[in-house]
Structure formats: structure tokens, C-alpha cells
C-alpha positions as CSV (number, residue, x, y, z in Angstrom):
1,M,52.5,-37.9,35.0
2,T,56.4,-37.4,34.5
3,Q,57.8,-36.6,31.0
4,A,59.3,-40.1,31.2
5,Q,55.9,-41.6,31.8
6,A,54.3,-39.5,29.0
7,G,56.5,-41.2,26.3
8,K,55.0,-44.5,27.4
9,V,51.4,-43.7,27.6
10,R,49.2,-45.5,25.1
11,H,45.6,-44.6,24.4
12,I,43.2,-47.6,24.4
13,A,39.5,-48.1,23.7
14,V,37.5,-50.3,26.2
15,D,34.8,-52.3,24.6
16,G,35.3,-50.1,21.5
17,A,33.7,-47.0,23.1
18,D,35.2,-46.0,26.4
19,Q,38.5,-44.2,26.2
20,G,41.5,-44.9,28.4
21,W,45.3,-44.9,28.7
22,A,47.8,-47.2,30.0
23,W,51.4,-47.2,30.6
24,R,53.9,-49.9,31.4
25,A,57.4,-49.7,33.0
26,G,59.9,-52.5,33.7
27,H,60.3,-56.1,32.4
28,G,60.6,-58.1,35.5
29,P,58.8,-61.4,36.6
30,I,56.7,-59.6,39.4
31,T,53.9,-57.6,37.9
32,L,52.2,-54.6,39.8
33,L,49.0,-53.1,38.5
34,L,48.6,-49.6,40.0
35,L,45.1,-48.6,40.5
36,H,44.1,-45.3,42.4
37,G,41.3,-45.2,44.7
38,G,39.4,-42.2,43.5
39,S,39.7,-38.4,44.0
40,D,42.0,-38.5,47.2
41,C,44.3,-40.9,45.6
42,T,45.3,-40.0,42.0
43,H,47.6,-41.4,39.5
44,G,50.0,-38.7,40.7
45,N,50.5,-40.9,43.9
46,F,52.1,-43.4,41.8
47,E,54.8,-41.0,40.0
48,G,58.2,-42.2,40.6
49,F,57.5,-46.0,41.4
50,E,59.5,-46.7,38.3
51,D,62.5,-44.8,39.7
52,G,62.2,-46.6,43.2
53,L,61.9,-50.1,42.0
54,P,64.4,-52.2,40.2
55,L,62.6,-52.7,36.7
56,D,64.5,-55.9,35.9
57,K,62.5,-57.5,38.8
58,Y,59.2,-55.6,38.3
59,T,56.8,-54.8,35.5
60,L,54.4,-51.9,36.6
61,Y,51.1,-51.3,34.7
62,D,48.8,-48.2,35.2
63,Y,45.5,-47.8,33.8
64,G,43.1,-44.8,33.7
65,R,39.9,-43.8,32.0
66,L,39.5,-40.7,30.2
């Protein structure tokens, strides 16, 4: 997670028990939900997406469980 992402991270409770985190970048009409596929594809693979996409056209969400 980059320092820019760390400032946008919000800790959340799922069903009042499970802990997770989420971040959002952008404000565009096209929404992308970034979900990793396990140990070989971590959230680190998504670092830099907000730097490579026009954030006035895209809203990016990333979610993870702690």
C-alpha cells in the first residue's frame, strides 16, 4: 500500500464482527472494484491503479479482510 493509499484507508466491521479495510480513489461514473485472488495476487498488484487511470472518469474501490 502506498502512502497515498494509507491516507484513504478506512477500517470497517463486517456483520459487526469480522474486521476489514477499504479505500476509495476517484469520483468518476465508472466504478471498479479491485479484488485480489489469493496469495499469488495480493493487493500490492493494484498499487498504482489510481496513478494510471483518470480519476474523473473512474472510482476505484479496494477491500480486504484483516
